[in-house]
C-alpha positions as a LaTeX table, in Angstrom:
\begin{tabular}{lrrr}
\hline
Residue & $x$ (\AA) & $y$ (\AA) & $z$ (\AA) \\
\hline
Met1 & $-13.86$ & $-5.80$ & 10.12 \\
Ile2 & $-13.91$ & $-2.86$ & 12.58 \\
Glu3 & $-16.93$ & $-3.26$ & 15.45 \\
Ala4 & $-16.65$ & $-0.25$ & 18.37 \\
Lys5 & $-19.25$ & $-2.29$ & 21.19 \\
Glu6 & $-20.64$ & 0.47 & 24.03 \\
Leu7 & $-17.56$ & 2.09 & 23.80 \\
Thr8 & $-17.77$ & 5.28 & 26.67 \\
Lys9 & $-15.46$ & 7.96 & 27.58 \\
Lys10 & $-15.16$ & 10.92 & 29.74 \\
Tyr11 & $-12.98$ & 13.68 & 30.47 \\
Gly12 & $-14.04$ & 15.41 & 33.71 \\
Ser13 & $-17.52$ & 15.66 & 33.93 \\
Thr14 & $-17.60$ & 15.53 & 30.26 \\
Ile15 & $-19.33$ & 12.34 & 28.50 \\
Ala16 & $-17.08$ & 12.76 & 25.03 \\
Val17 & $-18.31$ & 9.30 & 23.90 \\
Asp18 & $-21.62$ & 7.96 & 25.20 \\
Ser19 & $-22.08$ & 3.87 & 25.06 \\
Val20 & $-21.01$ & 3.77 & 20.70 \\
Ser21 & $-21.94$ & 1.01 & 18.94 \\
Phe22 & $-21.03$ & $-0.03$ & 15.24 \\
Thr23 & $-19.87$ & $-2.06$ & 13.09 \\
Ala24 & $-17.61$ & $-1.03$ & 9.85 \\
Lys25 & $-18.15$ & $-4.23$ & 7.38 \\
Pro26 & $-15.33$ & $-5.92$ & 4.72 \\
Tyr27 & $-15.74$ & $-4.70$ & 0.83 \\
Arg28 & $-17.44$ & $-1.36$ & 1.72 \\
Val29 & $-16.64$ & 1.89 & 2.99 \\
Thr30 & $-19.20$ & 3.27 & 6.37 \\
Gly31 & $-19.07$ & 7.10 & 6.33 \\
Phe32 & $-18.18$ & 8.50 & 10.09 \\
Leu33 & $-20.54$ & 11.73 & 9.83 \\
Gly34 & $-21.25$ & 14.06 & 12.61 \\
Pro35 & $-20.53$ & 17.92 & 13.36 \\
Asn36 & $-17.51$ & 19.65 & 15.76 \\
Gly37 & $-18.04$ & 17.70 & 19.22 \\
Ala38 & $-19.99$ & 15.34 & 18.06 \\
Gly39 & $-17.22$ & 12.67 & 19.71 \\
Lys40 & $-15.89$ & 10.94 & 16.17 \\
Ser41 & $-11.95$ & 12.03 & 16.43 \\
Thr42 & $-12.70$ & 9.72 & 20.52 \\
Thr43 & $-13.91$ & 7.30 & 19.24 \\
Met44 & $-11.49$ & 6.87 & 16.32 \\
Arg45 & $-8.76$ & 6.90 & 18.91 \\
Met46 & $-10.18$ & 4.70 & 21.40 \\
Leu47 & $-10.55$ & 2.09 & 17.78 \\
Val48 & $-7.10$ & 2.21 & 17.47 \\
Gly49 & $-6.09$ & 2.27 & 21.19 \\
Phe50 & $-4.78$ & 5.75 & 21.18 \\
Ala51 & $-7.05$ & 5.92 & 23.88 \\
Arg52 & $-8.59$ & 4.19 & 26.78 \\
Pro53 & $-12.18$ & 3.29 & 26.80 \\
Asp54 & $-13.62$ & 3.99 & 30.62 \\
Ser55 & $-15.89$ & 0.96 & 29.58 \\
Gly56 & $-17.40$ & $-0.92$ & 26.46 \\
Glu57 & $-14.79$ & $-2.55$ & 23.77 \\
Ala58 & $-13.29$ & $-1.29$ & 20.18 \\
Arg59 & $-11.99$ & $-4.97$ & 18.11 \\
Ile60 & $-10.47$ & $-4.92$ & 14.28 \\
Leu61 & $-10.14$ & $-7.97$ & 12.95 \\
Gly62 & $-11.80$ & $-9.45$ & 15.71 \\
Val63 & $-8.95$ & $-8.48$ & 18.80 \\
Pro64 & $-8.56$ & $-4.90$ & 20.40 \\
Phe65 & $-6.26$ & $-3.48$ & 17.67 \\
Thr66 & $-3.41$ & $-3.42$ & 20.68 \\
Asp67 & $-3.53$ & $-7.54$ & 20.71 \\
Val68 & $-2.97$ & $-6.94$ & 16.76 \\
Pro69 & 0.15 & $-8.01$ & 15.41 \\
Asn70 & 2.41 & $-6.05$ & 13.97 \\
Pro71 & $-0.95$ & $-3.80$ & 13.57 \\
Gly72 & 0.63 & $-0.74$ & 10.74 \\
Arg73 & 0.69 & $-4.27$ & 8.02 \\
His74 & $-2.68$ & $-5.19$ & 8.96 \\
Val75 & $-4.55$ & $-1.67$ & 9.43 \\
Gly76 & $-3.90$ & 1.58 & 8.11 \\
Val77 & $-4.64$ & 4.80 & 10.04 \\
Leu78 & $-4.71$ & 8.62 & 9.49 \\
Leu79 & $-5.77$ & 10.59 & 12.24 \\
Asp80 & $-3.61$ & 13.87 & 11.62 \\
Ala81 & $-1.79$ & 14.40 & 8.10 \\
Ser82 & 0.17 & 17.44 & 10.32 \\
Ala83 & 1.66 & 14.67 & 12.84 \\
Val84 & 4.85 & 14.19 & 10.86 \\
His85 & 8.41 & 15.56 & 11.71 \\
Lys86 & 8.43 & 18.77 & 9.43 \\
Gly87 & 12.22 & 18.30 & 9.31 \\
Arg88 & 11.83 & 14.75 & 7.35 \\
Thr89 & 11.76 & 14.14 & 3.99 \\
Gly90 & 8.58 & 12.70 & 2.48 \\
Arg91 & 10.38 & 9.51 & 1.87 \\
Glu92 & 12.43 & 9.52 & 4.98 \\
Thr93 & 8.92 & 9.56 & 7.25 \\
Leu94 & 7.64 & 6.19 & 5.01 \\
Thr95 & 11.36 & 4.30 & 5.62 \\
Leu96 & 11.21 & 4.41 & 8.87 \\
Ala97 & 7.57 & 3.41 & 9.33 \\
Ala98 & 8.04 & 0.98 & 7.19 \\
Met99 & 11.75 & $-0.19$ & 9.06 \\
Thr100 & 9.09 & $-0.91$ & 12.45 \\
Met101 & 6.47 & $-2.74$ & 9.72 \\
Gly102 & 9.67 & $-5.41$ & 8.78 \\
Leu103 & 8.62 & $-4.05$ & 4.96 \\
Gly104 & 11.41 & $-2.92$ & 2.30 \\
Pro105 & 12.88 & 0.31 & 0.45 \\
Glu106 & 9.71 & $-1.07$ & $-2.74$ \\
Ala107 & 7.08 & $-1.15$ & $-0.29$ \\
Val108 & 7.92 & 3.14 & 0.10 \\
Asp109 & 8.59 & 3.02 & $-3.81$ \\
Arg110 & 5.31 & 1.15 & $-4.21$ \\
Ala111 & 3.20 & 3.64 & $-1.88$ \\
Leu112 & 4.53 & 6.67 & $-3.51$ \\
Ser113 & 3.77 & 5.82 & $-5.99$ \\
Arg114 & $-0.02$ & 5.12 & $-5.63$ \\
Val115 & $-0.46$ & 8.02 & $-3.14$ \\
Gly116 & 1.11 & 10.38 & $-6.75$ \\
Leu117 & 4.13 & 12.17 & $-4.97$ \\
Thr118 & 6.46 & 12.47 & $-6.94$ \\
Lys119 & 10.67 & 11.89 & $-6.46$ \\
Lys120 & 11.20 & 15.17 & $-6.47$ \\
Glu121 & 8.48 & 16.08 & $-3.77$ \\
Ala122 & 9.14 & 12.76 & $-1.56$ \\
Gly123 & 12.93 & 14.32 & $-1.31$ \\
Arg124 & 11.37 & 17.16 & 0.32 \\
Arg125 & 11.17 & 18.40 & 4.58 \\
Thr126 & 7.46 & 17.98 & 5.27 \\
Gly127 & 7.33 & 21.19 & 6.42 \\
Gly128 & 7.04 & 22.39 & 3.43 \\
Tyr129 & 4.43 & 20.17 & 1.85 \\
Ser130 & 0.96 & 22.00 & 1.84 \\
Leu131 & $-1.59$ & 20.22 & 3.87 \\
Gly132 & $-2.81$ & 18.33 & 0.63 \\
Met133 & 0.34 & 16.86 & 0.16 \\
Arg134 & 0.89 & 16.09 & 3.77 \\
Gln135 & $-2.56$ & 13.93 & 3.60 \\
Arg136 & $-0.81$ & 11.68 & 0.80 \\
Leu137 & 1.91 & 10.95 & 2.39 \\
Gly138 & $-0.51$ & 9.64 & 5.89 \\
Ile139 & $-2.84$ & 7.56 & 3.26 \\
Ala140 & 0.96 & 6.71 & 1.71 \\
Gln141 & 1.96 & 6.02 & 5.50 \\
Ala142 & $-1.37$ & 4.25 & 6.03 \\
Leu143 & $-0.85$ & 1.48 & 2.83 \\
Leu144 & 2.57 & 0.93 & 3.36 \\
Ala145 & 1.84 & $-3.03$ & 4.17 \\
Asp146 & $-1.13$ & $-3.23$ & 2.28 \\
Pro147 & $-3.21$ & $-3.63$ & 5.09 \\
Ser148 & $-6.89$ & $-5.02$ & 5.49 \\
Val149 & $-8.52$ & $-1.94$ & 6.84 \\
Leu150 & $-8.42$ & 1.98 & 6.74 \\
Ile151 & $-9.42$ & 4.05 & 9.72 \\
Leu152 & $-9.50$ & 7.87 & 7.81 \\
Asp153 & $-9.80$ & 11.24 & 9.67 \\
Glu154 & $-10.93$ & 13.49 & 7.38 \\
Pro155 & $-8.37$ & 12.56 & 4.46 \\
Ala156 & $-9.49$ & 15.11 & 1.87 \\
Asn157 & $-8.86$ & 17.84 & 3.52 \\
Gly158 & $-6.61$ & 19.83 & 1.68 \\
Leu159 & $-7.05$ & 17.67 & $-1.79$ \\
Asp160 & $-7.87$ & 19.63 & $-4.77$ \\
Pro161 & $-10.78$ & 18.32 & $-7.27$ \\
Ser162 & $-9.16$ & 15.72 & $-9.19$ \\
Gly163 & $-7.37$ & 15.09 & $-5.57$ \\
Ile164 & $-10.89$ & 14.40 & $-3.96$ \\
Arg165 & $-11.83$ & 12.12 & $-7.04$ \\
Trp166 & $-8.40$ & 10.15 & $-6.68$ \\
Met167 & $-9.06$ & 9.53 & $-3.05$ \\
Arg168 & $-12.58$ & 8.41 & $-3.84$ \\
Asp169 & $-11.59$ & 6.09 & $-6.56$ \\
Leu170 & $-8.55$ & 4.54 & $-4.38$ \\
Leu171 & $-10.75$ & 3.91 & $-1.37$ \\
Arg172 & $-14.01$ & 2.21 & $-3.44$ \\
Glu173 & $-11.12$ & 0.22 & $-5.22$ \\
Phe174 & $-9.76$ & $-0.96$ & $-1.65$ \\
Ala175 & $-12.61$ & $-1.74$ & $-0.61$ \\
Asn176 & $-14.05$ & $-3.94$ & $-3.79$ \\
Glu177 & $-11.41$ & $-5.90$ & $-3.03$ \\
Gly178 & $-12.19$ & $-7.27$ & $-0.06$ \\
Gly179 & $-10.67$ & $-4.25$ & 2.46 \\
Thr180 & $-12.74$ & $-2.31$ & 5.14 \\
Val181 & $-12.56$ & 0.96 & 5.29 \\
Leu182 & $-13.67$ & 3.46 & 7.98 \\
Leu183 & $-13.41$ & 7.55 & 6.99 \\
Ser184 & $-14.96$ & 10.08 & 8.97 \\
Ser185 & $-15.79$ & 13.68 & 6.63 \\
His186 & $-17.70$ & 16.59 & 6.76 \\
Gln187 & $-17.91$ & 16.40 & 3.81 \\
Leu188 & $-21.44$ & 14.96 & 3.83 \\
Ala189 & $-21.77$ & 14.75 & $-0.72$ \\
Glu190 & $-18.38$ & 13.08 & $-0.81$ \\
Ile191 & $-19.58$ & 10.72 & 1.95 \\
Asp192 & $-22.17$ & 10.49 & 0.20 \\
Gln193 & $-20.69$ & 9.70 & $-3.37$ \\
Ile194 & $-18.68$ & 7.18 & $-2.01$ \\
Ala195 & $-20.20$ & 5.43 & 1.12 \\
Asp196 & $-22.09$ & 2.13 & 1.12 \\
Asp197 & $-22.86$ & 2.53 & 5.08 \\
Ile198 & $-23.62$ & 5.07 & 7.19 \\
Val199 & $-23.15$ & 6.06 & 11.03 \\
Ile200 & $-23.79$ & 9.66 & 12.84 \\
Met201 & $-22.65$ & 10.45 & 15.69 \\
Gly202 & $-23.98$ & 13.76 & 17.84 \\
Gly203 & $-23.33$ & 14.73 & 21.56 \\
Gly204 & $-20.65$ & 11.33 & 21.82 \\
Arg205 & $-23.63$ & 8.93 & 20.63 \\
Val206 & $-24.84$ & 7.24 & 17.70 \\
Leu207 & $-27.83$ & 8.92 & 16.44 \\
Ala208 & $-28.11$ & 6.55 & 12.99 \\
Glu209 & $-26.77$ & 3.62 & 11.77 \\
Gly210 & $-27.07$ & 1.66 & 8.29 \\
Thr211 & $-26.60$ & 1.48 & 4.79 \\
Lys212 & $-26.98$ & 4.51 & 2.72 \\
Thr213 & $-30.02$ & 2.86 & 1.21 \\
Ser214 & $-32.22$ & 2.48 & 3.54 \\
Leu215 & $-31.12$ & 5.80 & 5.69 \\
Thr216 & $-32.01$ & 8.05 & 2.63 \\
Ala217 & $-34.76$ & 5.85 & 1.19 \\
Asp218 & $-37.19$ & 9.09 & 1.87 \\
Gly219 & $-34.75$ & 11.63 & 1.43 \\
Ser220 & $-30.88$ & 12.75 & 1.22 \\
Leu221 & $-28.22$ & 12.19 & 2.88 \\
Glu222 & $-28.07$ & 15.99 & 3.85 \\
Asp223 & $-31.45$ & 15.81 & 5.01 \\
Leu224 & $-30.48$ & 12.73 & 7.45 \\
Phe225 & $-27.61$ & 14.47 & 9.00 \\
Phe226 & $-29.34$ & 17.61 & 9.40 \\
Gly227 & $-32.36$ & 15.66 & 11.10 \\
Ala228 & $-30.48$ & 14.07 & 13.41 \\
Thr229 & $-28.13$ & 16.46 & 14.41 \\
Ala230 & $-30.81$ & 19.00 & 14.52 \\
His231 & $-32.61$ & 16.47 & 17.13 \\
Gln232 & $-29.46$ & 16.12 & 18.94 \\
Asp233 & $-29.44$ & 20.24 & 19.16 \\
Arg234 & $-32.77$ & 20.81 & 21.03 \\
Glu235 & $-32.10$ & 17.65 & 23.48 \\
Gly236 & $-28.47$ & 19.25 & 24.20 \\
Ala237 & $-30.28$ & 22.97 & 24.28 \\
Ala238 & $-33.21$ & 21.50 & 26.12 \\
Ala239 & $-30.58$ & 20.57 & 29.13 \\
\hline
\end{tabular}
């Protein structure tokens, strides 16, 4: 389970995240939506200890991320697929990550197979990878230790239609087996197909939260998203 409780983050006089609270539950995929500048990425960074909140708290599996023992074994994270050493091969990248978690080479082989990267592709330097290949490598690293929680920021970027379908099936299977998935995306149609629950942010605040079924009872996810964020835009313009 992932819990955000009154998370607030300021940069100077700018409030990037303002008292954000939500829960992502096991056996469910939570779609995390919002326009650019909504505060989603900052919130995700606070969830995994990459940014310290000015107030509030984030808990994963009941404790702050930094208190999770050997966190990579329990929480798979992909926030920026381009943040890899371009001089290393895909296999070297995963091997180093596996070593930090106390995992053997079989975990690397299993992860590469799971995301569909071939032996030849894994042997190439990541500087020559396409965006889609980097995304697959990032997902492989998140899955290395068979974690129970996944936190993914725009993992479908660069994937072709078959890759997007593959990712959707993978995340659905992960959740069905008891995993917790927090999935940030700008692709409303994709979130509509996979998400059980929805959190929409705008202007650093949570604008809507609940099950997709309840939130879209009177319309589509697109209607919900633009209705919620348009209201926030009007508030921002008035200010």
